[in-house]
N, C-alpha and C positions, 0 to 999 in steps of 0.2 A: 636812290643813287647809291645807297646800300644793296640794293637788290641787282645790281649789273655784274655779273658776275667776271670775270677776265683773269682766270686762273689761267688761261693758254697761254698771259704772259709772265707767268710765278717765276720762270727761270730767268727771263732776264728782269725782270724784277731784282730777284734776290743780288744777282751778279751785279747791277748800279747800284746798290745798296751799300753790298761789301765792298764794292770798288770805292765810292763817297767817303765812305766811314775809313776806308785805310788810307786815301789821299791826304785827307783832314786830321787824322790821329785821333779818328772818335772811337769814345766806345758805344756796346749797344745803349748804355744808359745815357749816353751824351746825344744820340742819333735819337733816342725816345723823344729826351726832353726837346729837342728842337722842334720835332713834327707834335708832339700835345698826344703821346698815346703813353701807354706802361710800357714798363719794358720786359714785362712777361709778353705780353701781346704781340709787340717788335719781334723778338725772339722766336716766338709761335709760326708770324707771318714769314721769321728768315728760315725757318723748318720746316714749313710746312706740316706743324704737328698737334694743333688744337682744333683739327677739322672743320676751322672756318674757311671759306674760299677767300681768296685774293679779290676784294670789290672794287669799285672806282671811289667808294667812298674812302676807303685808305687809300689807296695810290693819288687821291686829289690832296691830300695831307703833305705827301712828300714833292708832289708839282708845286705845290702853293710856298712852299719852303727853299724852293730851288733845289734842292738833292737831285730830282729829276726832270729832264726836258722829255715835252711831250714826243718831240721829235725821237728822241732816244727808244721809246718804250712802243710808242703806236703801229702797229702793225700793218694798219689798214683792211684788218679784216672783220669788221664791225658786224655782230650777228643779228640785230636788229636795231631798227630806227633810234631807241633811246640811248643807246651806246654813241651811237654816231653825234646824237646830242651832246652827251658827254663829253667828246673829245673835244668838240669846239668850246664850251666853257672850260675845259683844261686848259686850251692854248692862253685863253684868255688869263686864264688865272695866275698863268707864269708871268704874264706882263704887269708885276706889282707896280712900276713906276705910272702905267694907265691908271691902276686900280686907286692908286695914290692920288690923281689928277682927278679921276671920277669923285672921288672922298671929298677933296678940296671944293668941287665946283659945285655940289649938294651941301657943303657945310656953308656956304655962300649962299645957299637959299634958292639956285637955278634947280629948278625941275628937270632931271638929267632925261627922262622920260620923254618928257612933252619937248625937248630939245632935241631928242633924236627925230622925233615926228616929225617935228617942222624942217628939219634939215635932213633928212634921210627919210622920204616918206613911203619908199618902196623897198624897206629892210624890215 
């Protein structure tokens, strides 16, 4: 996922992050802590300053924590099949309630993969 370069979305990414921080009275350190990255790296992403591209790996951190919604940032211009797959996974990742239910089902010993194969064999 680190290899999925989505720098075409960088400006909207920056806008969404800064808006979220402003609306929630957050510092860069607060945001970095929320998504699990170093403040210096967040600063570099927000300023496009360290030469690293914006990748799906970093974007997913913000999606998982509810900072960015897929529908806010996705432009529908997937360049490759693996990017399209990323967006499907990201959409699922933003549904934390569903992920929690899946975790509870697994904790009860249910083989979730087998459950899906039985109930949704064509998926």
